[in-house]
N, C-alpha and C positions, 0 to 999 in steps of 0.2 A: 520800948513802946512800939506797938504794932502800928502799921500804916495801912489804913483801909482805903480801897479804891472803888470807883464805880466805872463800869459794872464789876461785880464780884467775879474773880477769876481764880482758878480754872475749874473748880469743882461743882459749880452750879449752886443754886440757892439752898439754904437751910430749911428743914421742915420747922414747924411752929415751935415745938418743944426744944429742939436744938438751938434755935435762935434765942428763946427765952433763957436758956442756960448760959449762952454766951453773954447776953445782956446783963445777967446777974453777976457774972464772973469778971467781966472786963469793962471797967468804967470808961476807958477810952473808946471802946466800940459803942457802948451805950450812948455816949455823947454824940459820936459820929452818926449813929443810926437815928437818934432822936432829931438831930438837925436835918437829916434827909427827910424824915417823916414830916416835919414842920413845913419844909419847902414843898413837899409833894401835895400837901392838902391846900396849897395855895397861899400860904402866908407870905411867900415871896412874890412881889408884884411882877417880876420878870417871867413871862410865860415860858421862855426857853429854859430858865432855871427850874421851873415846875416840871416840865417834861423830862429834863435830865434827872431830877430827883425821883420821879415816878419810876423811871427805868432803873435807877440805882436801887430803890427799895425792892422792886420786883426781882432784881438780880440776887438779893440777899434772902428773900422770904418767899416760900411757896408752901403754904400749909397743905397737908395731905387731906384727901376726902375723909379718911378715918378720923383725923384730928378734929376736923370741923364737925363731924357727926358726934364725936365724943363730947363736944361743947354744946351739943343740942341744936346745931344749925341744920335745918332740914335739907335734904338733897336738892330741893328746888332752889335753894339760895346759895349752894356751894360755889357756883360760878361767880357770884358777887364777891365772895370772900377770897377769891384768888386774884382780885384786882388790888392794886397797891393801896389805895386809900382805905379800902375796907379790910384787907388783910393787915395793914399797918395798924388799924385801930385795935386789933387783937393784942398787940404788944406795946401800944403807946404808953400806957400807964407804967408798965414794967421798965421801959426805956427811960421814962421821965424819973422814975424812982431811983434809978441807978446812975444818973448823971451827977 
């Protein structure tokens, strides 16, 4: 069983489709990432835990500009979807479905 850590080391974040593939293939990772996403969007009342989870999600997921454009997200909104809570929303359903 793999052990996932925050922040992700050493290779940097996954792009969107590589992360989706990992979520679909690895139930342990899907549970880990889903838990981090839940904390990052504020389900955890501890502000320090929210900040830690945001940093964790950002260390695992960095959608590319092309991926966002392919999803129909206009260039003017790309910056929004590189932030944790918005980029995480792109994979939240997939993570939940694979836990």
